[in-house]
N, C-alpha and C positions, 0 to 999 in steps of 0.2 A: 099606715093607718092603725091606730090602736083600738082594739075591740075587747069587750068583755064577753066571754063565751057563756051562753045560756045552757048548753048541753055539751057532752063530750063529743069532740070532733077528732076522728082518727088521724094520726100523724100531725096533729096541730096542738091539741091540749085538752084539758079536762074542764068540766063545768066550773064557772067562776074564775077561771084564769084570765089574766090580761095578756093578750097576745098582740104582736105586731105583724100585720100581713100586708100584702100589696093591695093597693086601692081597688083594683078590679075584682079581686077575689072577695074582698069585703063587701063592696057595693053590689056585685052581681050574684053572689052566692050566699054568703054567710048571713047578711042582714035580711034579704028578702025571704029566705027559708026559715028565719026565726032562730038560727043557731047562734047568733051573736047580736050585740048592740054596741053602739058607740061608747067609748070610754071617756065620757065627759067628767069634769071635776065633781059634779053632783052625783053622777052614777058611781064614781069611785068611792065617795063617802058612804053611799047606801050599801055598796058591796062590802066595805070594811066593817060596817055595823052588822050586816048579815053574817059575815064570816066569824065575827066575835061571838055572836049568839049561837052559832052552829058548831063551835069548837068542841063542846062537851058531847054533843050528839055524834060527832065524827069519831071520837074515841070509842064509843059503843059500837059503831058500825065496823071499825077496824077489828075490834075484839071478836065480833060475830063472824067476820070474814076470815079471821085467822082460825077459828074453830072449824069452819067449813073447809078451809084449805088443808088442815091436818087430816080431816076425815077423807077428803078426796085423794090425798097422797097415799092413804092406806089401802085404797081399792086396788084389786087385781083385775084389770079390765082386759077382756078378750073379745075381739070383734070377729065374728065368723063371716066369711065372704066366699063367693064362688071363685074357683081357681081354674085357670087354663094351664097350658103347658109352660114349664119353666118357672113356676111360682108366680106367674103374672095373674093379677086379678081381672075378673070381668067387671069393668067399671073402676071405681076407686073408693077409698075410705077417706072421709073428710070430717070437718068439725060437726056436721049434722049427725053423722053416724056416731061420733064420739059423745055428743050431747044425749043421744038416745041411749047409749050404753051407760052413761052416768045416771040417767033417769031410772034405768032398770036397777042399778046398784043402790039407788035411794036418794040421790041428790039431783034435784031439778035445776039445771043451769041453762041460760039462754045461749044459743049457738054462737052469737056474735061475740061472746066473751071467751071463746075457745079458739086458740090458734095452733094448728098442727105445724110442727117444725118442718119446713120444706114444702109446705102446701099440702096437696092431697097425696095419699099413699097408694101406690099401684103394685106393690109386691108384698109377699108374706114377710113377717118378721116383727121385731120390736121397734117401736117408735116413741117419740116424745111429743108432748103438747104442753102449751102454757095456758093456764086458766086465770083470767084476770077477774078477781072477785071484788076488788076495790083498787083505787089508784095506787095504794100503798101495799096491797097484798096480791101477789102473783104466785100461783102454785104450779110447779112443774110436775107433770104426771107422765107415767109411761104406760103404754098400752101395747097389746100384741094383736096382730092380725093373723088369724088362723083359717085354715080351709074348713069348709062345711062338711 
């Protein structure tokens, strides 16, 4: 079943992509939740026209995202956490904590656009995360977890 995505769907595609999915996934999840619509011939023509009109706006968005990516790469992020024996953290550090640290540094980003490599962090040390600012712009940042 071919569908046109109305919004970004993780591990499937981005908004306005034409994707091929299994019938049940499309009928039971994507279409009822409003995340996709059927890719009929008329819908494809409308999509092509919309993409043509949006092409120059997309270039500006990519330029803005690149500027933010360069700023984020320059940050030296240190997240303080309570530590037990053997450098183990009480709890963990994840994308929510990293989003809060970036907000303190001056850049507000939504937590869903931040992926910590390896999931959540449970020990002290330096780690990496990927920040997706646009479908074409992904910034890799490093952060350090230190004890309070």
